[in-house]
N, C-alpha and C positions, 0 to 999 in steps of 0.2 A: 294419430292422424297421419295419413299418407300425404306427402307433399312433394311435388316435383319442382325442383329449382331449375329454371331454364338457364342454359349456359350463356354467359356474357350478357345477361339481361338482369334488370333489377325488378322483374315482375315475378310474383309467385302465383301459382294457381293452386288453390286449396281444395282438397277432396275430403269431405268429412267422413270420419269413420264412426264406429259405434261408441268411441270414447273421445268426443271432440274436446279440444282445449279451450274452445270459445263456445259459449252458450248460444242456443238458437236466438235468444232475445238480443244478445250483443251483435250477432251476425246480422240479424234483420235491421237493427238500428244503424249499423255501419253501412249496410247496403242502401238503406233508405236515405241516409244523409249524404251518400255519394263518396264516402271515404273508401269503401270497397264496392265491388259490383258483382252482381249475379250474372254469370256468363251462360251457364246451362243449369238446369235443375240439379242441385247437389254439387255444383262446381262454382266456386266464388274466387274472383281475383282480388288479392289484397293490394289493389292499386286503384287509381281513378283515371279517368280519361279513356280514350279509345285504346283497345288492345292492339299491339302490333301483331302481324300475321303469325309468327311462331308461337306467341302466347295463345292466340285463338285456336290454332291447331292442337296445341297441348291440351287446352281446355276440352276440346271435342274428344280427344283420345281418352282423357280422364273420365269424361262422361260415359264413354262407351265401355270402359273397364279394361282389364289387362290384355284382352284378346282383340281389341279394336285396332283397325288399320285404316289409313286414309285411302279413299277410293274415288272412282269416277273422276269428275273434273278436278277435284282437289289433288288426287294422286297425279293427274296429268300436269298440274302446275308444279308439283314437287319433282316430277321427272323432266321438267322444263319442256314439255310438249306444248304447253299453253302459257301465256303470260298470266301472272297472278291477277285475280280480279276480286277485290275485297267486297264487292257488292253481291257476289255469288255465295250460296250456302256452302258450308263445310260438309263434305260427304265422308262418312265412316262406314266400314263394313265389319260385321261380326260373324262368327260361325253360326250356321243355322242351328236353331234351338237354344241359343243363348240370347239373353236380353241385355240391353244397356242397364246401367245402374237405375235409370228411370227412363221411361219412354216419353215423358212429357218435357218438351223443351220450354224454356221461359218465353212467354209471349214477346215477340219482337226480335228474338235471336234466331239466327239462321243455322240450322243443322239438319242434315238428312241422314237417316239411319237405314242401312241395307243389311241383308243377310245373305250368306252363301253356304252351299254344301261342299264347296271345293276349297275351303279355308287353307288346309295344309298344302295345297297345290299352287295357291296364288299369293301366299304371304311372302314378303321379302324382309330379311333381317337387316334393316337399316334404321336410322333414327332421324326423323319420325318414320314409323313403319307404314309403307304404302302397299297397295296391291302390285303385282308384277307388271312390268311394262306392257306385255301382251294383253293381260286382262284389263289393264287400264284403257288401252285403245279400244277393246271390245265394249267396255262399259260406256265409254264416251260415245261410241258410234250408236249403240242401242238407245242411248238417251236422246238422240236427235229425232226431230219430228218426221223426217223423211229419209229415204235412202240417198237422195241427192245431197242433203245436208250432211249426212254421215260420211259421204265421199269427199267432202270438202268443197263442193261446188253447189251452193244453194241456188235454187231456181228463182 
């Protein structure tokens, strides 16, 4: 079982492998009872209560797999271009042609999956891994409904 221990946090995000230490039945029972929680399909937090932002970002990256990187608004928040907004979905980007561990998010959870052909040109080696600053600005601008909104002066 691959497991990512978050630094300075008491939260673990579990990513099941082909030989899980916990049976599916036990996992389902613990999630149903609220002892653990399903964050994304295949990613479970062995804690209860709302996840803090770093744990949610880690869960999204685990969901995306080893090549996932934060992107769009989420990368903008990590680059401190935007204030963190926990009501917004977590955006991750994968190389074109690769899929996340599962494309199905858990109902009620917020996550947006993107793909890029320019992965090796926009990936930045930091923790957690975001898209480059320049690409993040372009992604955020393109996501706006109008050119005026993208320029920072909504009409």
